[in-house]
N, C-alpha and C positions, 0 to 999 in steps of 0.2 A: 510031232508038230503040236504047238500049243494052240488050244482052242479058245475062242472068245465066249465067255459065259455071261449072259445077261442076268445080273443079280436082281435088279429092279428097274422098271422103266415105266414112266408115265409122262404126261405133257409138261410137268414141272422140272423133272430131273431124271437122270439115268445113271446107273452104276454098272460098270462092266468089269469082269475079271479076266486078265490075261496072264496065265502062269501065277507068279507071286505078286502081281501088281493089280491094284484096283484103280480104275479110271472113273472119276466122278464128274459128271457133267451137269451143271446147275444153271438154269435160266436166270436166276437171281444171284448175282455175285456177292451180295451182302451176306447170303447164307454161307458161302465159302469163306468169306472174311472172318465171320464168327467162328466157323469150324477150326480154321487154322490157328486163330488167336486162342481159342479155348483149349486146344490140344497143347499149345505152348505153356499155358498157365496151369493145366491140370497136374496134380502131384501123383498121378497114377499112370500106368502104362497106356500109351496110345499109339496108333500107327505112325510110322516114320513118313514124313512128307518127302517124297522123292523129287518132285518138281511141280510147278504150277504155271500153267499157261492158259489164262481165262479163255473160255469157260471150263477148262479141264483141270482137275486136281488129281495128281498121281500119288497113291499111297501104297506103302509096302504091306503085304498081307501079314496078319498076326499069326503066331503059332497056335496050335490047338484047334478046338471046335467051339461053336457057340454053346451057351448055356442051355439053349433049347429054342423052340419056336412056339408062338401062340397057336393054340389048337392042336398041339401034339404033346405027348408026355415027354418030360425032360429026362434024359439018360444021365445027366450029371449027378455026381454024388452029393449027399447032404453037406459034406465038407466044402464042396465047391460053391454051394449056395451060401454057406457061412462066409467063405472068402469073398464072395461078391458083396455081401453086406459090409464086411470090413473095408473093402475098397471104396464103397459109397461113403462110408463115414469119413474116410481120409479126404475124399473130395469135398464133402460138406464142411470139413474143418479148415479148408484152405481159404486164403484171402478171396474176397468177393471179386468177380469180374466187374469192370467199370460200367457195363451196360445193364439196364434194368430188365426185369422180366415183365410178364403181363400183370396188369392191375386187377384188383378184385372186381372193379366195375366192368372191365373188359370181359372177364371170365363170366360174370353174371349175365351180361348182354348176349354173349355167345351161347350160353346155356339156354336162354330164352329162344333164340333163333333156331338152334339145333333141335330142341324138343318140338317146336312147332313144325319144323320140316319133317321130322320122323313121323309124327302123328298124321300129317297130310299124306305122306308117302305110303303109309300102311306097312312099312318094313317091320315095325315092332308094334304090338298091341298097345292101345292108348293107356290101359291101366298099368302095364309094365313101365311105360315111359313115365307116367305120373308118380309111381312108387319110386323109381330111380331118381327122378328129379328131387323128390323130398330128401332122399338120402344124400344126393350130390350137394345139396345146399349146405350140409354140415361142413364140407371142405372150404366153403367161402367164408373164412374167418381170418382175422389178422394173423400173420406169422412172422417170425424173425427170419429174414432172407439169408440163404446160404448159396454157395456155388453149386448150382444144379446142372445135371446133364440135360434135362429137359425132354428127352425121348429115350429113356433107358429101358427099351424093350429087351427081352432076354436074348433076342437074336443079335443084339449089339454088344453082348458081353462074351468074350472068348476065354475059355479055360483049358488048361492042360493038366490032367489029373485033378488034384484038389486046389490048384492055384489059378488065379486070374492072370492071364497073359496080356490082356488089353481090352479097351473099350473103344468102339468106333461110333461114327455118326454124331458129331458134336454141333451140328448147325443150329440146334435149338437151345444150346447152353446159355444160361443167364442166371441172374439172381432169382431165387424162387423158394417155394416151400419144400423143405427136405422130404416131407412125407409123400410128395408127388413122385419123386424118384423111386421111393420104396414101393409105392403102389403100382407104378408103371412096370417095374421089374417083375412083380408078382401077379400082374393081371392075368387071370385065367390059370394061375398056378398057385392058388391060395394055400395049397398043402405045404409049400416051401416058405411061407411067410415067417414061421417060427425060426427057421434056419437063418433067414436074412436078418431078422431082428437080433438074433443071437450074435451074429457077426458085426452088426451095426454097433452094438455095445451100449445102448442106452434105452430107457423107456420110451415107447412110442404110443401114440393114441391109435389103437386099432380101428376105432370107429371112423376116424378121419381117413385112414388108409382105405377102408371099405367105401367111404364116400368118394374118394378119388377114383376108385374102380368104376363106380357109376358115372362120375363126371367125365372121365376119359372115354369111356365107352359111348356115352351120349354124344360127345364131341366128335367121335371118330366115324360114326355110321355114315353120314352123308359124304364125307371125304372119301371113304372107301368105295361107296357106290359110284361116285362121280369119277373116280380114277380107275375103274375097272376091276375092283376087288370085291369079294363077297363077304360082307360082315356076318352073314348067317352060317358060315362054315362052322361045323361043330367045334366047340371050345373057344370060339372067337367072341367078338364084341356082343353080338346079340345073345349068345349063350350066357355071357357074363351078366347081362341085364336080366335075363330070365332067372338065373340062379340067385341073383341079389333079391329079386322080388319074391322068391320062394323061401327066403331065410326065415320069415315070420310065419 
């Protein structure tokens, strides 16, 4: 008998797995619209859309296992991380999707709000927040937009052996900064940054990637707390912020 596995669930969306099928339920249908359109446009492997009956989207499971999880050591080979970098480069070289991503002004305003909330909440020491905010501001510079995944966590990249079999969760795909995707993939796994950059195949500004590590972590703390997740879990966002502050 097939069991129902709850992959993720909170008040905005839920993902269930039944055998080889993922059922995604999203309260905001525009997210699903973007996900389906982005998967159609992406020049890299993505899950097969089996059917869609709003608010449910059914996707076929991908072969292989995830590249890893935030807060846990990755068991994937260095070659698999290189392959992930190559897949990202192929995505970034593809034609832009027609919808824009977030503006610099919107990101700067969000950074202000999230840093203020974190300091008020006491989840992260104020000096650690201040240090990471200074680093994060390095990422807030003009960039040439590319086709970005927008939420390229390592748990969204599936590999089998040394090959990428597919990438999931495209609801935040948009025009954006290519270094944001590289930073998201290596968040909390900086030891694999060299492999990813080797696969990506071009020079990248490592200071900007580190800045995105700080910015993404600062942006994520409140969301995680308010959705029932613990950002202080070892290896996760708060650890990333502390590690960044210790670099000097």
